C-alpha positions in Angstrom: 9.9 12.8 1.7 8.3 16.2 2.3 5.6 16.0 -0.4 2.4 17.2 1.2 0.5 17.0 -2.0 1.6 13.4 -3.1 2.9 14.9 -6.4 5.9 12.3 -6.6 3.7 9.3 -5.9 1.0 10.5 -8.3 3.5 11.3 -11.0 5.0 7.8 -10.6 1.5 6.2 -10.8 0.8 8.2 -14.0 4.2 7.2 -15.5 3.3 3.6 -14.8 0.1 4.1 -16.9 -2.4 3.9 -14.1 -4.3 7.1 -14.8 -5.4 7.4 -11.2 -8.5 9.2 -10.1 -7.3 11.5 -7.3 -9.3 12.0 -4.2 -8.3 14.7 -1.6 -9.8 14.8 1.8 -9.3 16.2 5.3 -7.8 14.3 8.1 -9.2 10.9 9.0 -8.7 8.8 12.2 -9.5 5.4 10.9 -9.6 3.3 7.8 -13.4 3.4 7.9 -13.3 7.4 7.9 -10.8 7.1 5.0 -13.2 4.8 3.0 -16.1 7.2 3.6 -14.1 10.2 2.6 -13.0 8.4 -0.7 -16.5 7.1 -1.3 -15.4 3.4 -1.4 -16.1 0.4 0.8 -13.4 -0.6 3.4 -12.6 -3.5 1.3 -11.5 -1.3 -1.6 -9.1 0.7 0.5 -5.7 -1.0 0.0 -3.2 -0.5 2.8 0.4 -0.6 1.9 2.4 -2.1 4.8 6.1 -2.3 5.1 7.5 -5.7 6.2 11.0 -6.4 7.3 12.4 -9.7 6.2 16.1 -9.1 7.1 18.8 -6.6 7.7 18.1 -3.7 5.3 15.7 -5.9 3.5 12.0 -4.9 3.3 8.9 -5.5 1.1 5.6 -3.8 0.6 2.5 -5.9 1.2 -0.8 -4.6 -0.2 -3.7 -5.5 2.0 -7.4 -4.9 1.5 -8.9 -2.6 4.3 -11.2 -5.2 5.7 -8.4 -7.7 6.2 -5.1 -8.1 8.1 -1.9 -9.9 7.2 -1.9 -13.5 8.0 1.7 -13.9 9.3 1.9 -17.7 8.6 0.7 -17.2 5.0 3.1 -14.4 4.5 6.0 -16.3 5.9 5.2 -19.3 3.8 4.9 -17.1 0.6 8.2 -15.3 1.3 10.0 -18.3 2.5 11.3 -16.6 5.6 10.6 -17.7 9.0 10.9 -14.3 10.7 9.1 -11.2 9.5 8.4 -8.1 11.4 6.8 -4.6 11.0 9.3 -1.8 11.5 8.5 1.1 13.8 7.2 4.3 12.2 10.6 6.0 12.1 12.2 3.1 10.3 9.3 2.7 7.9 9.7 6.4 6.9 13.5 6.1 6.6 13.4 3.1 4.3 10.3 4.2 2.1 10.5 8.1 2.3 6.9 8.2 3.5 5.2 8.7 6.8 3.1 5.8 8.1 -0.4 6.3 6.8 0.9 7.7 3.5 3.1 4.8 2.4 2.9 3.6 -1.2 5.3 1.7 -3.4 5.0 4.5 -6.0 7.9 7.0 -5.6 9.3 5.2 -2.7 12.9 5.8 -1.7 13.8 2.2 -2.6 11.7 0.0 -5.1 11.3 -2.8 -2.6 9.4 -5.9 -3.8 5.6 -5.8 -3.7 3.3 -8.6 -2.6 -0.4 -8.2 -3.1 -3.2 -10.1 -1.5 -5.3 -11.8 -4.2 -8.3 -9.8 -3.1 -6.7 -6.6 -4.5 -7.5 -7.9 -7.9 -10.9 -7.7 -9.7 -12.0 -4.1 -9.4 -11.2 -0.6 -8.5 -9.2 0.1 -5.3 -8.2 3.2 -3.5 -4.4 3.5 -2.5 -2.6 6.1 -0.6 -0.7 8.5 -2.7 2.2 9.6 -0.5 0.6 12.3 1.4 -2.1 12.6 4.2 -5.5 13.1 2.7 -4.5 12.2 -0.9 -5.6 8.9 -2.5 -5.7 7.4 -5.9 -8.4 5.0 -7.2 -7.1 2.7 -9.7 -7.9 -0.7 -11.2 -6.6 -3.5 -8.9 -5.4 -5.6 -11.8 -3.5 -2.7 -13.3 -2.0 -1.8 -9.9 -0.7 -5.3 -9.5 0.7 -5.4 -13.0 2.4 -1.9 -12.7 4.1 -2.9 -9.5 5.1 -6.4 -10.8 3.6 -7.6 -7.5 3.6 -11.2 -6.6 -0.1 -12.2 -5.8 -1.1 -14.7 -3.2 -3.5 -15.3 -0.4 -1.8 -13.3 2.3 -4.6 -12.1 4.5 -7.4 -13.1 6.9 -10.5 -11.2 7.9 -9.8 -8.2 10.2 
C-alpha cells in the first residue's frame, strides 16, 4: 500500500472505535528511538510481527517493544510445530505494509491476531501503516478491536 500518511490504518482504527492519539515523527533507526520520538517507554511500543504458519497462511503477533517472540510458546499457542517469519518482500505482499509500518488495521488480508498478554493494562503505541506515524491507544481496547487471542507469547529481549 502506498499510504505515506497512514490514512488507511488510522481510518480503520477510528472505525474500530479506538480513537487513537496520533504521533508523527521523523525517521528512527531503532525501537528505542521510536519510543523516545513517541514519548513512551520501549515496553509501551507494540511491534506487529507477521508470522507464517503455512502456505498462504499468516498471522499477526503483537509484541511489546522490550520483548521478543518465544517461539516455543507461540508454537504451543498456535498448535503448529513450524512457524517462520517471512522476508520483507513477502510480509509486504501479504499485509500491504512495508516492514516497520505493519499493522493489522487496514491490512490487505485480515489475518488472525495474537497478542502477548503484556499488551493489556495500559496505553500502547502501535504503528499506523506509514513510517513515522504511530497511534497511542488503550491496550485492552486494541486487543478487543482486533479480536486478538491473548497469551504469554514472549520473553525478555
